[in-house]
C-alpha positions in Angstrom: 49.8 123.2 75.9 52.5 124.3 73.5 54.2 121.6 71.5 57.9 122.0 70.6 59.1 120.9 67.2 62.6 120.2 68.6 63.2 116.4 68.9 65.1 115.3 71.9 66.9 112.3 70.3 69.3 111.5 67.5 68.7 108.6 65.3 71.2 106.2 63.7 71.3 103.0 61.7 73.5 100.0 62.1 73.8 96.9 59.9 75.3 93.5 60.0 74.5 90.5 57.7 70.7 90.6 57.3 70.1 92.6 60.5 69.2 96.3 60.7 69.2 98.3 64.0 67.4 101.6 64.2 68.7 103.4 67.3 67.4 106.5 69.1 69.7 108.1 71.6 67.7 110.4 73.8 69.8 113.4 74.9 67.3 114.8 77.5 66.0 112.8 80.4 62.7 114.6 80.4 61.3 112.4 77.6 58.2 110.4 78.6 59.4 107.0 77.5 57.7 104.0 79.0 58.4 100.3 79.0 55.3 98.6 80.2 54.2 100.9 83.0 57.7 101.8 84.1 59.2 105.2 83.2 62.7 105.1 81.7 65.6 106.9 83.2 69.2 107.7 82.1 71.2 104.5 81.5 68.2 102.4 80.4 68.4 100.6 77.1 65.3 99.2 75.4 65.5 96.7 72.4 62.2 95.9 70.6 60.2 96.8 73.7 62.2 94.7 76.1 65.1 95.6 78.4 68.4 94.9 76.7 69.4 92.2 79.3 66.2 90.3 78.5 66.6 90.6 74.7 70.4 89.8 74.5 70.9 87.2 77.2 74.2 86.2 78.7 77.4 87.8 80.1 79.2 87.8 76.8 76.4 89.8 75.0 76.3 92.2 78.0 80.0 92.8 77.7 79.7 93.4 73.9 76.8 95.9 74.0 78.3 97.9 76.9 81.8 98.1 75.2 81.2 101.3 73.2 79.6 103.0 76.2 82.4 102.0 78.5 85.4 102.9 76.3 83.9 106.4 75.7 82.9 106.9 79.4 79.2 107.3 78.5 77.8 104.4 80.6 74.5 105.6 82.2 74.4 108.9 80.5 71.7 108.3 77.8 68.4 106.6 77.3 68.6 104.2 74.2 65.7 102.8 72.3 66.4 100.3 69.5 64.3 98.5 66.9 66.1 95.5 65.4 64.9 93.6 62.4 66.1 90.6 60.4 68.9 88.1 60.8 69.7 86.1 63.9 70.7 87.0 67.5 74.4 87.5 66.8 73.8 89.7 63.7 71.2 91.8 65.6 73.7 92.3 68.4 76.4 93.4 66.0 74.0 95.8 64.2 73.0 97.3 67.6 76.7 97.8 68.5 77.3 99.4 65.1 74.4 101.9 65.5 75.4 102.7 69.0 79.0 103.4 68.0 77.8 105.7 65.2 75.6 107.6 67.6 78.4 108.1 70.2 80.9 109.1 67.4 78.5 111.9 66.2 78.3 113.4 69.7 82.1 114.0 70.1 85.1 113.8 67.9 87.2 112.3 70.7 84.7 109.4 70.9 85.0 108.9 67.1 88.8 108.4 67.4 88.4 106.0 70.3 85.7 103.9 68.5 87.6 104.0 65.2 90.7 102.6 66.9 88.6 99.8 68.4 87.1 99.0 65.0 83.5 99.6 66.2 82.6 102.1 63.5 83.6 99.8 60.6 80.6 98.1 58.9 81.3 94.4 58.7 80.1 93.8 55.1 80.3 90.0 55.1 77.0 88.5 54.1 75.7 85.1 53.4 76.8 83.8 49.9 73.9 83.1 47.6 73.0 79.7 46.3 74.3 78.8 42.8 72.5 76.9 40.1 73.8 73.3 39.7 75.4 73.1 43.0 73.0 70.7 44.7 71.3 73.4 46.8 74.4 74.9 48.4 76.6 77.8 47.4 80.0 76.0 47.0 79.2 72.3 46.9 80.0 70.4 43.7 77.8 67.6 42.4 79.4 64.2 42.8 80.6 62.8 39.5 80.1 59.1 38.7 83.1 56.9 39.3 82.7 54.9 36.1 
């Protein structure tokens, strides 16, 4: 058996709030990827070892994570494997979309223009504001002053 050093995926990172998504976009369908005992085929998306529909539940989430694939006409063309860490469900979904958009933009310049116009390549840099000293445990709350 001869092993090839050529990897059959491209790897990208997406971030949002405290969430980080590490995405692998498999370019060849001959990869031996498994979820449980089931072999993956083109069009399958796996997030943290689960199918994407099981990890991000609901029709709104489904519309959001399919958006970059639909607008670039790449729905069902690739196998995607994603590891998502940190943050909440919404932040993880946004990080996944950011990583996916970056991957699709690297494949074709036409995709990059389409995704840029939709605002999917822009990193949303808003993060939680830190707690301040003397604010009663919150970031912007003021302590109540005595009336008399």
